[in-house]
C-alpha positions in Angstrom: 0.0 0.0 0.0 1.3 3.5 -0.9 0.9 5.6 2.2 2.0 8.8 0.4 -1.1 11.0 -0.2 -3.4 8.5 1.5 -6.1 9.5 3.9 -5.9 7.4 7.0 -8.0 6.8 10.1 -6.4 5.4 13.2 -8.6 4.2 16.0 -7.3 4.5 19.6 -4.7 7.1 18.5 -4.5 8.8 21.8 -1.6 6.7 23.2 0.9 3.9 22.7 0.7 2.0 19.5 -2.2 3.9 18.0 -0.4 7.2 18.5 2.8 5.8 17.0 0.8 4.6 13.9 -0.7 8.0 13.4 2.6 9.7 13.8 4.4 7.4 11.4 1.6 7.9 8.8 2.2 11.6 9.0 6.0 11.1 8.6 5.5 8.7 5.7 3.5 11.3 3.7 -0.2 10.6 4.4 -2.3 13.5 3.1 -4.5 13.4 6.1 -4.7 11.4 9.3 -7.8 11.1 11.4 -6.9 10.2 15.0 -9.8 8.9 17.0 -10.3 8.3 20.7 -13.1 7.9 23.1 -12.0 11.1 24.7 -10.7 13.3 21.8 -9.0 15.8 24.2 -6.4 13.0 25.0 -5.1 13.1 21.4 -2.0 15.3 21.5 -0.4 14.7 18.1 0.1 17.8 15.9 -1.0 17.5 12.3 -3.9 15.0 12.8 -7.6 15.7 12.5 -9.1 14.5 15.8 -12.5 12.6 15.8 -14.4 11.2 18.8 -15.0 7.5 18.5 -16.2 4.9 20.9 -16.1 1.6 19.0 -18.6 0.1 21.4 -21.2 2.8 20.6 -22.9 2.3 17.2 -24.0 6.0 17.0 -20.4 7.1 17.6 -19.2 4.7 14.8 -21.8 6.1 12.4 -20.8 9.7 13.2 -17.1 9.0 12.7 -17.8 7.2 9.4 -19.9 10.1 8.2 -17.2 12.7 9.2 -14.4 10.7 7.5 -15.8 9.7 4.2 -12.5 10.2 2.4 -10.6 7.5 4.2 -8.5 5.2 2.1 -6.5 3.4 4.8 -7.9 2.2 8.2 -5.8 1.1 11.2 -8.2 -0.4 13.7 -6.2 -0.3 16.9 -8.9 0.5 19.4 -10.3 -1.9 22.0 -13.7 -1.9 23.6 -14.0 -0.9 27.2 -16.2 -3.9 27.7 -13.1 -6.1 27.4 -12.7 -9.6 25.9 -15.8 -11.7 25.5 -14.0 -15.0 25.8 
């Protein structure tokens, strides 16, 4: 996949691996990076477009999908607060 000029969305981009993915996408030439988190104020990465997203809430998922219609690359890094179901 060519990252250069892509439009990416990274779930759980407020810390650790998700934040690193978003930062690396910017460094590799992504045209736009949507960084999502349950609490958007926790995203502190310059250059990203922050979106609220709680993957356990269908209304939140729909709102993020509507706001980011131009996405060509998805990195689904988020986990549900409900935890594993196994």
